[in-house]
CHARMM internal coordinates of N, CA and C (Angstrom, degrees):
IC EDIT
DIST 1 N 1 CA 1.4466
DIST 1 CA 1 C 1.5163
ANGL 1 N 1 CA 1 C 107.98
DIST 1 C 2 N 1.2927
ANGL 1 CA 1 C 2 N 117.51
DIHE 1 N 1 CA 1 C 2 N 133.82
DIST 2 N 2 CA 1.4543
ANGL 1 C 2 N 2 CA 122.68
DIHE 1 CA 1 C 2 N 2 CA 175.43
DIST 2 CA 2 C 1.5103
ANGL 2 N 2 CA 2 C 110.43
DIHE 1 C 2 N 2 CA 2 C -116.18
DIST 2 C 3 N 1.3132
ANGL 2 CA 2 C 3 N 117.01
DIHE 2 N 2 CA 2 C 3 N 138.33
DIST 3 N 3 CA 1.4642
ANGL 2 C 3 N 3 CA 122.09
DIHE 2 CA 2 C 3 N 3 CA -177.62
DIST 3 CA 3 C 1.5241
ANGL 3 N 3 CA 3 C 108.79
DIHE 2 C 3 N 3 CA 3 C -128.24
DIST 3 C 4 N 1.3315
ANGL 3 CA 3 C 4 N 116.73
DIHE 3 N 3 CA 3 C 4 N 132.96
DIST 4 N 4 CA 1.4582
ANGL 3 C 4 N 4 CA 122.35
DIHE 3 CA 3 C 4 N 4 CA 173.81
DIST 4 CA 4 C 1.5144
ANGL 4 N 4 CA 4 C 106.28
DIHE 3 C 4 N 4 CA 4 C -125.08
DIST 4 C 5 N 1.3282
ANGL 4 CA 4 C 5 N 117.01
DIHE 4 N 4 CA 4 C 5 N 117.61
DIST 5 N 5 CA 1.4559
ANGL 4 C 5 N 5 CA 119.55
DIHE 4 CA 4 C 5 N 5 CA -179.22
DIST 5 CA 5 C 1.5104
ANGL 5 N 5 CA 5 C 111.80
DIHE 4 C 5 N 5 CA 5 C 177.36
DIST 5 C 6 N 1.3155
ANGL 5 CA 5 C 6 N 113.97
DIHE 5 N 5 CA 5 C 6 N -168.37
DIST 6 N 6 CA 1.4661
ANGL 5 C 6 N 6 CA 120.32
DIHE 5 CA 5 C 6 N 6 CA -179.35
DIST 6 CA 6 C 1.5220
ANGL 6 N 6 CA 6 C 110.04
DIHE 5 C 6 N 6 CA 6 C -71.39
DIST 6 C 7 N 1.3241
ANGL 6 CA 6 C 7 N 115.23
DIHE 6 N 6 CA 6 C 7 N 170.05
DIST 7 N 7 CA 1.4628
ANGL 6 C 7 N 7 CA 120.11
DIHE 6 CA 6 C 7 N 7 CA 176.69
DIST 7 CA 7 C 1.5275
ANGL 7 N 7 CA 7 C 110.62
DIHE 6 C 7 N 7 CA 7 C -59.23
DIST 7 C 8 N 1.3269
ANGL 7 CA 7 C 8 N 117.66
DIHE 7 N 7 CA 7 C 8 N -41.04
DIST 8 N 8 CA 1.4663
ANGL 7 C 8 N 8 CA 121.49
DIHE 7 CA 7 C 8 N 8 CA -178.89
DIST 8 CA 8 C 1.5285
ANGL 8 N 8 CA 8 C 111.21
DIHE 7 C 8 N 8 CA 8 C -63.34
DIST 8 C 9 N 1.3255
ANGL 8 CA 8 C 9 N 118.00
DIHE 8 N 8 CA 8 C 9 N -43.90
DIST 9 N 9 CA 1.4686
ANGL 8 C 9 N 9 CA 121.94
DIHE 8 CA 8 C 9 N 9 CA 179.58
DIST 9 CA 9 C 1.5190
ANGL 9 N 9 CA 9 C 110.31
DIHE 8 C 9 N 9 CA 9 C -65.21
DIST 9 C 10 N 1.3243
ANGL 9 CA 9 C 10 N 117.66
DIHE 9 N 9 CA 9 C 10 N -46.44
DIST 10 N 10 CA 1.4733
ANGL 9 C 10 N 10 CA 120.99
DIHE 9 CA 9 C 10 N 10 CA -179.57
DIST 10 CA 10 C 1.5260
ANGL 10 N 10 CA 10 C 111.07
DIHE 9 C 10 N 10 CA 10 C -61.64
DIST 10 C 11 N 1.3325
ANGL 10 CA 10 C 11 N 117.52
DIHE 10 N 10 CA 10 C 11 N -41.45
DIST 11 N 11 CA 1.4597
ANGL 10 C 11 N 11 CA 120.98
DIHE 10 CA 10 C 11 N 11 CA 179.14
DIST 11 CA 11 C 1.5260
ANGL 11 N 11 CA 11 C 110.44
DIHE 10 C 11 N 11 CA 11 C -64.55
DIST 11 C 12 N 1.3262
ANGL 11 CA 11 C 12 N 117.98
DIHE 11 N 11 CA 11 C 12 N -40.64
DIST 12 N 12 CA 1.4639
ANGL 11 C 12 N 12 CA 121.51
DIHE 11 CA 11 C 12 N 12 CA 179.45
DIST 12 CA 12 C 1.5312
ANGL 12 N 12 CA 12 C 111.30
DIHE 11 C 12 N 12 CA 12 C -64.35
DIST 12 C 13 N 1.3153
ANGL 12 CA 12 C 13 N 116.90
DIHE 12 N 12 CA 12 C 13 N -50.58
DIST 13 N 13 CA 1.4635
ANGL 12 C 13 N 13 CA 120.80
DIHE 12 CA 12 C 13 N 13 CA -178.11
DIST 13 CA 13 C 1.5263
ANGL 13 N 13 CA 13 C 110.19
DIHE 12 C 13 N 13 CA 13 C -64.97
DIST 13 C 14 N 1.3145
ANGL 13 CA 13 C 14 N 116.99
DIHE 13 N 13 CA 13 C 14 N -44.60
DIST 14 N 14 CA 1.4689
ANGL 13 C 14 N 14 CA 120.93
DIHE 13 CA 13 C 14 N 14 CA -178.33
DIST 14 CA 14 C 1.5231
ANGL 14 N 14 CA 14 C 110.90
DIHE 13 C 14 N 14 CA 14 C -63.32
DIST 14 C 15 N 1.3302
ANGL 14 CA 14 C 15 N 117.97
DIHE 14 N 14 CA 14 C 15 N -33.93
DIST 15 N 15 CA 1.4524
ANGL 14 C 15 N 15 CA 121.54
DIHE 14 CA 14 C 15 N 15 CA -178.96
DIST 15 CA 15 C 1.5190
ANGL 15 N 15 CA 15 C 114.02
DIHE 14 C 15 N 15 CA 15 C -87.01
DIST 15 C 16 N 1.3309
ANGL 15 CA 15 C 16 N 118.08
DIHE 15 N 15 CA 15 C 16 N -15.16
DIST 16 N 16 CA 1.4593
ANGL 15 C 16 N 16 CA 121.21
DIHE 15 CA 15 C 16 N 16 CA -174.22
DIST 16 CA 16 C 1.5219
ANGL 16 N 16 CA 16 C 114.68
DIHE 15 C 16 N 16 CA 16 C -103.41
DIST 16 C 17 N 1.2955
ANGL 16 CA 16 C 17 N 118.08
DIHE 16 N 16 CA 16 C 17 N -23.53
DIST 17 N 17 CA 1.4533
ANGL 16 C 17 N 17 CA 121.40
DIHE 16 CA 16 C 17 N 17 CA -174.73
DIST 17 CA 17 C 1.5213
ANGL 17 N 17 CA 17 C 109.41
DIHE 16 C 17 N 17 CA 17 C -124.87
DIST 17 C 18 N 1.3238
ANGL 17 CA 17 C 18 N 116.74
DIHE 17 N 17 CA 17 C 18 N 138.98
DIST 18 N 18 CA 1.4593
ANGL 17 C 18 N 18 CA 119.21
DIHE 17 CA 17 C 18 N 18 CA 178.30
DIST 18 CA 18 C 1.5232
ANGL 18 N 18 CA 18 C 109.64
DIHE 17 C 18 N 18 CA 18 C -102.81
DIST 18 C 19 N 1.2977
ANGL 18 CA 18 C 19 N 115.26
DIHE 18 N 18 CA 18 C 19 N 145.86
DIST 19 N 19 CA 1.4662
ANGL 18 C 19 N 19 CA 122.37
DIHE 18 CA 18 C 19 N 19 CA 176.84
DIST 19 CA 19 C 1.5141
ANGL 19 N 19 CA 19 C 106.96
DIHE 18 C 19 N 19 CA 19 C -156.10
DIST 19 C 20 N 1.3085
ANGL 19 CA 19 C 20 N 117.30
DIHE 19 N 19 CA 19 C 20 N 157.12
DIST 20 N 20 CA 1.4536
ANGL 19 C 20 N 20 CA 119.17
DIHE 19 CA 19 C 20 N 20 CA 179.73
DIST 20 CA 20 C 1.5223
ANGL 20 N 20 CA 20 C 111.03
DIHE 19 C 20 N 20 CA 20 C -69.99
DIST 20 C 21 N 1.3116
ANGL 20 CA 20 C 21 N 117.13
DIHE 20 N 20 CA 20 C 21 N -35.37
DIST 21 N 21 CA 1.4607
ANGL 20 C 21 N 21 CA 121.35
DIHE 20 CA 20 C 21 N 21 CA 177.79
DIST 21 CA 21 C 1.5184
ANGL 21 N 21 CA 21 C 108.80
DIHE 20 C 21 N 21 CA 21 C -133.58
DIST 21 C 22 N 1.3274
ANGL 21 CA 21 C 22 N 116.10
DIHE 21 N 21 CA 21 C 22 N 128.88
DIST 22 N 22 CA 1.4625
ANGL 21 C 22 N 22 CA 120.50
DIHE 21 CA 21 C 22 N 22 CA 178.69
DIST 22 CA 22 C 1.5178
ANGL 22 N 22 CA 22 C 108.78
DIHE 21 C 22 N 22 CA 22 C -132.64
DIST 22 C 23 N 1.3136
ANGL 22 CA 22 C 23 N 115.88
DIHE 22 N 22 CA 22 C 23 N 133.97
DIST 23 N 23 CA 1.4591
ANGL 22 C 23 N 23 CA 121.96
DIHE 22 CA 22 C 23 N 23 CA 177.37
DIST 23 CA 23 C 1.5180
ANGL 23 N 23 CA 23 C 109.09
DIHE 22 C 23 N 23 CA 23 C -120.49
DIST 23 C 24 N 1.3167
ANGL 23 CA 23 C 24 N 116.06
DIHE 23 N 23 CA 23 C 24 N 137.92
DIST 24 N 24 CA 1.4518
ANGL 23 C 24 N 24 CA 119.53
DIHE 23 CA 23 C 24 N 24 CA 179.05
DIST 24 CA 24 C 1.5283
ANGL 24 N 24 CA 24 C 110.05
DIHE 23 C 24 N 24 CA 24 C -125.03
DIST 24 C 25 N 1.3025
ANGL 24 CA 24 C 25 N 115.21
DIHE 24 N 24 CA 24 C 25 N 133.72
DIST 25 N 25 CA 1.4577
ANGL 24 C 25 N 25 CA 124.01
DIHE 24 CA 24 C 25 N 25 CA -179.65
DIST 25 CA 25 C 1.5168
ANGL 25 N 25 CA 25 C 105.93
DIHE 24 C 25 N 25 CA 25 C -121.30
DIST 25 C 26 N 1.3305
ANGL 25 CA 25 C 26 N 117.44
DIHE 25 N 25 CA 25 C 26 N 99.16
DIST 26 N 26 CA 1.4636
ANGL 25 C 26 N 26 CA 120.21
DIHE 25 CA 25 C 26 N 26 CA -174.69
DIST 26 CA 26 C 1.5225
ANGL 26 N 26 CA 26 C 110.76
DIHE 25 C 26 N 26 CA 26 C -89.22
DIST 26 C 27 N 1.3071
ANGL 26 CA 26 C 27 N 113.70
DIHE 26 N 26 CA 26 C 27 N 149.63
DIST 27 N 27 CA 1.4578
ANGL 26 C 27 N 27 CA 122.65
DIHE 26 CA 26 C 27 N 27 CA 172.91
DIST 27 CA 27 C 1.5149
ANGL 27 N 27 CA 27 C 105.30
DIHE 26 C 27 N 27 CA 27 C -99.24
DIST 27 C 28 N 1.3225
ANGL 27 CA 27 C 28 N 117.28
DIHE 27 N 27 CA 27 C 28 N 108.80
DIST 28 N 28 CA 1.4599
ANGL 27 C 28 N 28 CA 121.98
DIHE 27 CA 27 C 28 N 28 CA -172.69
DIST 28 CA 28 C 1.5262
ANGL 28 N 28 CA 28 C 109.70
DIHE 27 C 28 N 28 CA 28 C -93.15
DIST 28 C 29 N 1.3173
ANGL 28 CA 28 C 29 N 115.62
DIHE 28 N 28 CA 28 C 29 N 86.20
DIST 29 N 29 CA 1.4622
ANGL 28 C 29 N 29 CA 120.50
DIHE 28 CA 28 C 29 N 29 CA 176.17
DIST 29 CA 29 C 1.5146
ANGL 29 N 29 CA 29 C 108.15
DIHE 28 C 29 N 29 CA 29 C -136.69
DIST 29 C 30 N 1.3044
ANGL 29 CA 29 C 30 N 118.31
DIHE 29 N 29 CA 29 C 30 N -144.74
DIST 30 N 30 CA 1.4597
ANGL 29 C 30 N 30 CA 120.43
DIHE 29 CA 29 C 30 N 30 CA -174.75
DIST 30 CA 30 C 1.5271
ANGL 30 N 30 CA 30 C 113.19
DIHE 29 C 30 N 30 CA 30 C -82.76
DIST 30 C 31 N 1.3376
ANGL 30 CA 30 C 31 N 119.47
DIHE 30 N 30 CA 30 C 31 N 4.97
DIST 31 N 31 CA 1.4594
ANGL 30 C 31 N 31 CA 120.85
DIHE 30 CA 30 C 31 N 31 CA 178.29
DIST 31 CA 31 C 1.5166
ANGL 31 N 31 CA 31 C 109.42
DIHE 30 C 31 N 31 CA 31 C -64.98
DIST 31 C 32 N 1.3166
ANGL 31 CA 31 C 32 N 116.18
DIHE 31 N 31 CA 31 C 32 N 142.01
DIST 32 N 32 CA 1.4592
ANGL 31 C 32 N 32 CA 122.10
DIHE 31 CA 31 C 32 N 32 CA -175.91
DIST 32 CA 32 C 1.5283
ANGL 32 N 32 CA 32 C 111.85
DIHE 31 C 32 N 32 CA 32 C -72.81
DIST 32 C 33 N 1.3050
ANGL 32 CA 32 C 33 N 114.20
DIHE 32 N 32 CA 32 C 33 N 160.96
DIST 33 N 33 CA 1.4538
ANGL 32 C 33 N 33 CA 120.54
DIHE 32 CA 32 C 33 N 33 CA 173.40
DIST 33 CA 33 C 1.5139
ANGL 33 N 33 CA 33 C 112.69
DIHE 32 C 33 N 33 CA 33 C 121.25
DIST 33 C 34 N 1.3212
ANGL 33 CA 33 C 34 N 115.18
DIHE 33 N 33 CA 33 C 34 N 156.69
DIST 34 N 34 CA 1.4537
ANGL 33 C 34 N 34 CA 121.21
DIHE 33 CA 33 C 34 N 34 CA 173.82
DIST 34 CA 34 C 1.5129
ANGL 34 N 34 CA 34 C 107.69
DIHE 33 C 34 N 34 CA 34 C -122.08
DIST 34 C 35 N 1.3041
ANGL 34 CA 34 C 35 N 116.74
DIHE 34 N 34 CA 34 C 35 N 132.37
DIST 35 N 35 CA 1.4470
ANGL 34 C 35 N 35 CA 121.99
DIHE 34 CA 34 C 35 N 35 CA -179.50
DIST 35 CA 35 C 1.5161
ANGL 35 N 35 CA 35 C 107.09
DIHE 34 C 35 N 35 CA 35 C -162.15
DIST 35 C 36 N 1.3334
ANGL 35 CA 35 C 36 N 116.58
DIHE 35 N 35 CA 35 C 36 N 113.12
DIST 36 N 36 CA 1.4600
ANGL 35 C 36 N 36 CA 119.88
DIHE 35 CA 35 C 36 N 36 CA -175.11
DIST 36 CA 36 C 1.5249
ANGL 36 N 36 CA 36 C 114.03
DIHE 35 C 36 N 36 CA 36 C -110.33
DIST 36 C 37 N 1.3343
ANGL 36 CA 36 C 37 N 117.96
DIHE 36 N 36 CA 36 C 37 N -0.35
DIST 37 N 37 CA 1.4589
ANGL 36 C 37 N 37 CA 121.92
DIHE 36 CA 36 C 37 N 37 CA -176.68
DIST 37 CA 37 C 1.5351
ANGL 37 N 37 CA 37 C 110.53
DIHE 36 C 37 N 37 CA 37 C -99.66
DIST 37 C 38 N 1.3179
ANGL 37 CA 37 C 38 N 117.00
DIHE 37 N 37 CA 37 C 38 N 43.66
DIST 38 N 38 CA 1.4636
ANGL 37 C 38 N 38 CA 121.71
DIHE 37 CA 37 C 38 N 38 CA -176.86
DIST 38 CA 38 C 1.5171
ANGL 38 N 38 CA 38 C 111.40
DIHE 37 C 38 N 38 CA 38 C -87.72
DIST 38 C 39 N 1.3326
ANGL 38 CA 38 C 39 N 115.88
DIHE 38 N 38 CA 38 C 39 N 158.63
DIST 39 N 39 CA 1.4606
ANGL 38 C 39 N 39 CA 121.78
DIHE 38 CA 38 C 39 N 39 CA 176.71
DIST 39 CA 39 C 1.5290
ANGL 39 N 39 CA 39 C 110.77
DIHE 38 C 39 N 39 CA 39 C -98.59
DIST 39 C 40 N 1.3175
ANGL 39 CA 39 C 40 N 116.17
DIHE 39 N 39 CA 39 C 40 N -43.61
DIST 40 N 40 CA 1.4687
ANGL 39 C 40 N 40 CA 121.59
DIHE 39 CA 39 C 40 N 40 CA 178.45
DIST 40 CA 40 C 1.5196
ANGL 40 N 40 CA 40 C 108.67
DIHE 39 C 40 N 40 CA 40 C -130.97
DIST 40 C 41 N 1.3381
ANGL 40 CA 40 C 41 N 116.50
DIHE 40 N 40 CA 40 C 41 N 144.23
DIST 41 N 41 CA 1.4666
ANGL 40 C 41 N 41 CA 121.87
DIHE 40 CA 40 C 41 N 41 CA -179.12
DIST 41 CA 41 C 1.5187
ANGL 41 N 41 CA 41 C 109.03
DIHE 40 C 41 N 41 CA 41 C -131.32
DIST 41 C 42 N 1.3233
ANGL 41 CA 41 C 42 N 116.19
DIHE 41 N 41 CA 41 C 42 N 124.96
DIST 42 N 42 CA 1.4641
ANGL 41 C 42 N 42 CA 122.31
DIHE 41 CA 41 C 42 N 42 CA 178.84
DIST 42 CA 42 C 1.5325
ANGL 42 N 42 CA 42 C 108.68
DIHE 41 C 42 N 42 CA 42 C -96.71
DIST 42 C 43 N 1.3326
ANGL 42 CA 42 C 43 N 116.82
DIHE 42 N 42 CA 42 C 43 N 134.33
DIST 43 N 43 CA 1.4672
ANGL 42 C 43 N 43 CA 121.32
DIHE 42 CA 42 C 43 N 43 CA -178.34
DIST 43 CA 43 C 1.5301
ANGL 43 N 43 CA 43 C 109.60
DIHE 42 C 43 N 43 CA 43 C -153.49
DIST 43 C 44 N 1.3186
ANGL 43 CA 43 C 44 N 117.56
DIHE 43 N 43 CA 43 C 44 N 177.91
DIST 44 N 44 CA 1.4765
ANGL 43 C 44 N 44 CA 123.45
DIHE 43 CA 43 C 44 N 44 CA -177.32
DIST 44 CA 44 C 1.5236
ANGL 44 N 44 CA 44 C 110.83
DIHE 43 C 44 N 44 CA 44 C 46.32
DIST 44 C 45 N 1.3162
ANGL 44 CA 44 C 45 N 115.44
DIHE 44 N 44 CA 44 C 45 N 68.95
DIST 45 N 45 CA 1.4547
ANGL 44 C 45 N 45 CA 122.77
DIHE 44 CA 44 C 45 N 45 CA -174.26
DIST 45 CA 45 C 1.5275
ANGL 45 N 45 CA 45 C 112.53
DIHE 44 C 45 N 45 CA 45 C -73.95
DIST 45 C 46 N 1.3127
ANGL 45 CA 45 C 46 N 115.77
DIHE 45 N 45 CA 45 C 46 N 142.46
DIST 46 N 46 CA 1.4659
ANGL 45 C 46 N 46 CA 123.28
DIHE 45 CA 45 C 46 N 46 CA 174.70
DIST 46 CA 46 C 1.5228
ANGL 46 N 46 CA 46 C 113.22
DIHE 45 C 46 N 46 CA 46 C 54.80
DIST 46 C 47 N 1.3176
ANGL 46 CA 46 C 47 N 116.74
DIHE 46 N 46 CA 46 C 47 N 42.68
DIST 47 N 47 CA 1.4578
ANGL 46 C 47 N 47 CA 121.93
DIHE 46 CA 46 C 47 N 47 CA 175.89
DIST 47 CA 47 C 1.5344
ANGL 47 N 47 CA 47 C 108.18
DIHE 46 C 47 N 47 CA 47 C -76.05
DIST 47 C 48 N 1.3128
ANGL 47 CA 47 C 48 N 117.68
DIHE 47 N 47 CA 47 C 48 N 130.13
DIST 48 N 48 CA 1.4601
ANGL 47 C 48 N 48 CA 122.18
DIHE 47 CA 47 C 48 N 48 CA -177.67
DIST 48 CA 48 C 1.5184
ANGL 48 N 48 CA 48 C 110.54
DIHE 47 C 48 N 48 CA 48 C -86.54
DIST 48 C 49 N 1.3248
ANGL 48 CA 48 C 49 N 115.99
DIHE 48 N 48 CA 48 C 49 N 130.01
DIST 49 N 49 CA 1.4582
ANGL 48 C 49 N 49 CA 123.34
DIHE 48 CA 48 C 49 N 49 CA 173.71
DIST 49 CA 49 C 1.5216
ANGL 49 N 49 CA 49 C 108.48
DIHE 48 C 49 N 49 CA 49 C -119.55
DIST 49 C 50 N 1.3186
ANGL 49 CA 49 C 50 N 115.78
DIHE 49 N 49 CA 49 C 50 N 141.85
DIST 50 N 50 CA 1.4575
ANGL 49 C 50 N 50 CA 120.35
DIHE 49 CA 49 C 50 N 50 CA 178.29
DIST 50 CA 50 C 1.5133
ANGL 50 N 50 CA 50 C 112.23
DIHE 49 C 50 N 50 CA 50 C 79.73
DIST 50 C 51 N 1.3359
ANGL 50 CA 50 C 51 N 114.40
DIHE 50 N 50 CA 50 C 51 N -171.14
DIST 51 N 51 CA 1.4619
ANGL 50 C 51 N 51 CA 119.92
DIHE 50 CA 50 C 51 N 51 CA -179.87
DIST 51 CA 51 C 1.5256
ANGL 51 N 51 CA 51 C 109.46
DIHE 50 C 51 N 51 CA 51 C -151.32
DIST 51 C 52 N 1.3065
ANGL 51 CA 51 C 52 N 115.39
DIHE 51 N 51 CA 51 C 52 N 164.31
DIST 52 N 52 CA 1.4652
ANGL 51 C 52 N 52 CA 120.88
DIHE 51 CA 51 C 52 N 52 CA 178.06
DIST 52 CA 52 C 1.5200
ANGL 52 N 52 CA 52 C 112.26
DIHE 51 C 52 N 52 CA 52 C 57.80
DIST 52 C 53 N 1.3385
ANGL 52 CA 52 C 53 N 116.39
DIHE 52 N 52 CA 52 C 53 N -136.84
DIST 53 N 53 CA 1.4654
ANGL 52 C 53 N 53 CA 121.14
DIHE 52 CA 52 C 53 N 53 CA -179.45
DIST 53 CA 53 C 1.5279
ANGL 53 N 53 CA 53 C 112.83
DIHE 52 C 53 N 53 CA 53 C -67.95
DIST 53 C 54 N 1.3176
ANGL 53 CA 53 C 54 N 118.29
DIHE 53 N 53 CA 53 C 54 N -16.97
DIST 54 N 54 CA 1.4576
ANGL 53 C 54 N 54 CA 122.11
DIHE 53 CA 53 C 54 N 54 CA 179.56
DIST 54 CA 54 C 1.5148
ANGL 54 N 54 CA 54 C 113.54
DIHE 53 C 54 N 54 CA 54 C -93.33
DIST 54 C 55 N 1.3229
ANGL 54 CA 54 C 55 N 117.03
DIHE 54 N 54 CA 54 C 55 N 8.01
DIST 55 N 55 CA 1.4563
ANGL 54 C 55 N 55 CA 120.90
DIHE 54 CA 54 C 55 N 55 CA -176.84
DIST 55 CA 55 C 1.5348
ANGL 55 N 55 CA 55 C 110.87
DIHE 54 C 55 N 55 CA 55 C -77.95
DIST 55 C 56 N 1.3340
ANGL 55 CA 55 C 56 N 115.90
DIHE 55 N 55 CA 55 C 56 N 132.41
DIST 56 N 56 CA 1.4587
ANGL 55 C 56 N 56 CA 121.70
DIHE 55 CA 55 C 56 N 56 CA 175.44
DIST 56 CA 56 C 1.5207
ANGL 56 N 56 CA 56 C 109.39
DIHE 55 C 56 N 56 CA 56 C -135.04
DIST 56 C 57 N 1.3148
ANGL 56 CA 56 C 57 N 116.21
DIHE 56 N 56 CA 56 C 57 N 159.46
DIST 57 N 57 CA 1.4627
ANGL 56 C 57 N 57 CA 122.31
DIHE 56 CA 56 C 57 N 57 CA 175.85
DIST 57 CA 57 C 1.5219
ANGL 57 N 57 CA 57 C 108.06
DIHE 56 C 57 N 57 CA 57 C -110.18
DIST 57 C 58 N 1.3367
ANGL 57 CA 57 C 58 N 116.10
DIHE 57 N 57 CA 57 C 58 N 135.42
DIST 58 N 58 CA 1.4651
ANGL 57 C 58 N 58 CA 121.43
DIHE 57 CA 57 C 58 N 58 CA -179.86
DIST 58 CA 58 C 1.5200
ANGL 58 N 58 CA 58 C 110.34
DIHE 57 C 58 N 58 CA 58 C -131.73
DIST 58 C 59 N 1.3288
ANGL 58 CA 58 C 59 N 116.05
DIHE 58 N 58 CA 58 C 59 N 162.25
DIST 59 N 59 CA 1.4570
ANGL 58 C 59 N 59 CA 123.69
DIHE 58 CA 58 C 59 N 59 CA 168.21
DIST 59 CA 59 C 1.5235
ANGL 59 N 59 CA 59 C 106.07
DIHE 58 C 59 N 59 CA 59 C -115.62
DIST 59 C 60 N 1.3161
ANGL 59 CA 59 C 60 N 116.95
DIHE 59 N 59 CA 59 C 60 N 140.00
DIST 60 N 60 CA 1.4564
ANGL 59 C 60 N 60 CA 120.84
DIHE 59 CA 59 C 60 N 60 CA 176.68
DIST 60 CA 60 C 1.5283
ANGL 60 N 60 CA 60 C 109.18
DIHE 59 C 60 N 60 CA 60 C -81.43
DIST 60 C 61 N 1.3338
ANGL 60 CA 60 C 61 N 116.51
DIHE 60 N 60 CA 60 C 61 N 147.49
DIST 61 N 61 CA 1.4631
ANGL 60 C 61 N 61 CA 122.46
DIHE 60 CA 60 C 61 N 61 CA 177.32
DIST 61 CA 61 C 1.5249
ANGL 61 N 61 CA 61 C 107.84
DIHE 60 C 61 N 61 CA 61 C -134.35
DIST 61 C 62 N 1.3286
ANGL 61 CA 61 C 62 N 115.30
DIHE 61 N 61 CA 61 C 62 N 133.34
DIST 62 N 62 CA 1.4696
ANGL 61 C 62 N 62 CA 122.64
DIHE 61 CA 61 C 62 N 62 CA -179.42
DIST 62 CA 62 C 1.5254
ANGL 62 N 62 CA 62 C 108.95
DIHE 61 C 62 N 62 CA 62 C -117.17
DIST 62 C 63 N 1.3244
ANGL 62 CA 62 C 63 N 117.59
DIHE 62 N 62 CA 62 C 63 N 139.19
DIST 63 N 63 CA 1.4645
ANGL 62 C 63 N 63 CA 120.76
DIHE 62 CA 62 C 63 N 63 CA 173.72
DIST 63 CA 63 C 1.5219
ANGL 63 N 63 CA 63 C 108.73
DIHE 62 C 63 N 63 CA 63 C -99.08
DIST 63 C 64 N 1.3413
ANGL 63 CA 63 C 64 N 115.50
DIHE 63 N 63 CA 63 C 64 N 155.14
DIST 64 N 64 CA 1.4613
ANGL 63 C 64 N 64 CA 120.03
DIHE 63 CA 63 C 64 N 64 CA -176.64
DIST 64 CA 64 C 1.5297
ANGL 64 N 64 CA 64 C 111.18
DIHE 63 C 64 N 64 CA 64 C -111.03
DIST 64 C 65 N 1.3178
ANGL 64 CA 64 C 65 N 114.90
DIHE 64 N 64 CA 64 C 65 N -179.50
DIST 65 N 65 CA 1.4633
ANGL 64 C 65 N 65 CA 120.63
DIHE 64 CA 64 C 65 N 65 CA 177.10
DIST 65 CA 65 C 1.5269
ANGL 65 N 65 CA 65 C 111.77
DIHE 64 C 65 N 65 CA 65 C -81.88
DIST 65 C 66 N 1.3318
ANGL 65 CA 65 C 66 N 117.29
DIHE 65 N 65 CA 65 C 66 N 2.19
DIST 66 N 66 CA 1.4651
ANGL 65 C 66 N 66 CA 122.21
DIHE 65 CA 65 C 66 N 66 CA 179.02
DIST 66 CA 66 C 1.5274
ANGL 66 N 66 CA 66 C 111.83
DIHE 65 C 66 N 66 CA 66 C -93.14
DIST 66 C 67 N 1.3276
ANGL 66 CA 66 C 67 N 117.24
DIHE 66 N 66 CA 66 C 67 N 33.93
DIST 67 N 67 CA 1.4619
ANGL 66 C 67 N 67 CA 120.14
DIHE 66 CA 66 C 67 N 67 CA 178.69
DIST 67 CA 67 C 1.5125
ANGL 67 N 67 CA 67 C 113.17
DIHE 66 C 67 N 67 CA 67 C 85.66
DIST 67 C 68 N 1.3038
ANGL 67 CA 67 C 68 N 117.44
DIHE 67 N 67 CA 67 C 68 N 25.05
DIST 68 N 68 CA 1.4599
ANGL 67 C 68 N 68 CA 120.86
DIHE 67 CA 67 C 68 N 68 CA -178.81
DIST 68 CA 68 C 1.5227
ANGL 68 N 68 CA 68 C 112.50
DIHE 67 C 68 N 68 CA 68 C -76.41
DIST 68 C 69 N 1.2916
ANGL 68 CA 68 C 69 N 115.67
DIHE 68 N 68 CA 68 C 69 N 176.05
DIST 69 N 69 CA 1.4522
ANGL 68 C 69 N 69 CA 120.61
DIHE 68 CA 68 C 69 N 69 CA 176.75
DIST 69 CA 69 C 1.5026
ANGL 69 N 69 CA 69 C 113.71
DIHE 68 C 69 N 69 CA 69 C 118.85
DIST 69 C 70 N 1.2993
ANGL 69 CA 69 C 70 N 118.02
DIHE 69 N 69 CA 69 C 70 N -6.67
DIST 70 N 70 CA 1.4557
ANGL 69 C 70 N 70 CA 120.22
DIHE 69 CA 69 C 70 N 70 CA 176.88
DIST 70 CA 70 C 1.5081
ANGL 70 N 70 CA 70 C 113.02
DIHE 69 C 70 N 70 CA 70 C 129.89
DIST 70 C 71 N 1.2905
ANGL 70 CA 70 C 71 N 114.23
DIHE 70 N 70 CA 70 C 71 N 179.08
DIST 71 N 71 CA 1.4659
ANGL 70 C 71 N 71 CA 122.94
DIHE 70 CA 70 C 71 N 71 CA -178.57
DIST 71 CA 71 C 1.5021
ANGL 71 N 71 CA 71 C 109.22
DIHE 70 C 71 N 71 CA 71 C -118.16
DIST 71 C 72 N 1.3346
ANGL 71 CA 71 C 72 N 116.84
DIHE 71 N 71 CA 71 C 72 N 157.10
DIST 72 N 72 CA 1.4646
ANGL 71 C 72 N 72 CA 121.99
DIHE 71 CA 71 C 72 N 72 CA 174.48
DIST 72 CA 72 C 1.5060
ANGL 72 N 72 CA 72 C 108.75
DIHE 71 C 72 N 72 CA 72 C -104.24
END
COOR INIT
IC SEED 1 N 1 CA 1 C
IC BUILD
């Protein structure tokens, strides 16, 4: 099961449903909740890289020691 959402949503789903493998991808912004057992964390939203026609917006993503880094 994969979950993408706020800390509160990830904590609810992770605590309410059992699965052999669970991955959580939290959106780390002003959404309420505490949840520290995440696999991936998204932060620094809409950061601009480059300039002119080469300008793009990105969000940073961090993996954790809880098996983060992506899915197969």
